C-alpha positions, -999 to +999 in steps of 0.1 A: +000+000+000+016+032-012-003+054+013+009+033+042+045+034+029+044+072+027+029+074+062+057+052+076+083+073+059+067+105+073+067+090+108+103+080+105+113+115+094+094+130+123+112+107+147+146+117+133+137+154+135+125+149+171+157+130+181+179+158+165+160+185+183+163+168+217+201+163+210+205+200+200+186+211+231+209+191+254+240+207+237+226+242+241+217+235+278+252+223+285+267+254+270+243+276+290+251+257+322+288+262+318+283+299+310+263+303+342+289+285+363+318+306+349+298+338+354+290+328+390+253+328+383+246+291+389+228+287+423+225+258+446+190+248+457+195+226+488+169+201+500+165+169+518+169+141+492+155+106+495+184+088+477+166+056+467+140+077+448+167+096+429+187+065+422+156+047+408+147+076+386+182+079+372+184+041+365+150+042+347+162+071+326+196+056+317+186+019+312+177+023+275+210+040+268+229+011+285+207-015+268+212+001+233+248-012+232+240-046+246+254-038+281+243-052+315+236-026+342+244-038+378+233-018+408+250-021+442+232+000+468+222-006+505+185-010+510+186+017+537+204+050+528+205+082+549+188+114+537+212+137+520+210+175+518+220+186+483+208+200+450+187+172+436+187+185+400+225+188+400+229+154+416+207+138+389+226+155+362+259+143+375+247+107+378+229+107+344+260+120+327+283+094+342+260+065+336+250+075+301+287+080+292+295+045+306+267+031+285+278+050+254+314+040+255+308+004+264+297-023+239+285-058+250+300-052+285+290-042+320+282-009+337+282-010+375+266+017+397+276+016+433+263+038+461+278+037+496+283+057+528+317+067+540+323+082+574+353+101+587+360+117+621+348+150+608+320+143+583+298+118+565+300+113+528+280+096+501+300+079+474+287+072+440+309+050+418+302+043+381+324+015+366+324+002+330+342-023+308+344+001+279+370+017+257+389+033+286+414+061+284+452+066+285+468+087+312+471+116+287+434+114+280+425+112+317+445+143+324+423+164+301+390+147+305+375+174+327+386+203+304+358+222+287+350+212+251+375+184+253+370+147+245+396+119+245+405+126+208+390+138+175+379+103+166+358+101+198+340+133+189+333+119+154+321+085+165+302+094+197+292+130+193+287+155+222+303+188+232+328+175+257+311+195+284+293+169+304+322+159+326+333+196+330+299+205+343+297+174+365+330+183+381+319+219+387+286+208+402+305+184+426+328+212+437+299+236+442+283+210+466+316+206+485+325+173+469+348+158+443+350+136+413+379+114+403+387+089+376+407+057+371+409+043+336+429+018+315+426+017+277+405-012+263+398-022+300+374+004+312+369+034+335+358+041+370+344+075+380+340+082+418+318+111+431+320+120+468+295+144+482+291+155+518+259+140+534+250+176+544+261+205+523+265+239+538+274+272+522 
C-alpha cells in the first residue's frame, strides 16, 4: 500500500527530527550551564533528598542507553540509605552524565553503579561509583577529560558526538556542593568515576 508506505516514511522522518531536536537542546543546555557556572550565576537549591527515589529515577532514565549497546547494568546500593542534603537536579545531572557515558562508551559489556556511605571523624560522605568495561582512556586522555570542550580525541567526537562539556559541568557541580570527582581508567579495559558528596552540604 503506497499510502501506508508514505505514512511510515513520514513518521520515520518526524522521529529523526525529534531526536535531532532533543540532542540539540541538550547541547545548548550544556553550554548555558557552563556559561552560568563561569559567570558565578549558577545557584544551589539545597533540599533533603531521598536517595533511593533519585537512584531509581536515574536508573530508569539511563537503562535504554545502557541496553542500546548490549550492556548489562548492575546496581550495588544498600537497602537503607540516609537522607542527603544537596541540590537534587544537579545530583541527577551528574549521575545521568556518568551512567550515560558509561553506556555509550561500552559495547557488550557491563556498567556497575555503586552507592555507599563513607564516614570520617569530621564528616559523613555519600560515594557514587560508576564503573564500566568500555574503551577506557590513556593517562594523557584522563589528564584532560574534565577540560571544557575536550574529549579523548577527535575520533571520539566523530564517533560518539557530544560537546565534551558533560564531565566539565559534573566536576563543577560536585565542587559547588563541597564534593569531588575522580577517575581511574585503562585503555581497552574500562573506566571508574568516583563522586564523593558530603551528606549535608552547607554554604
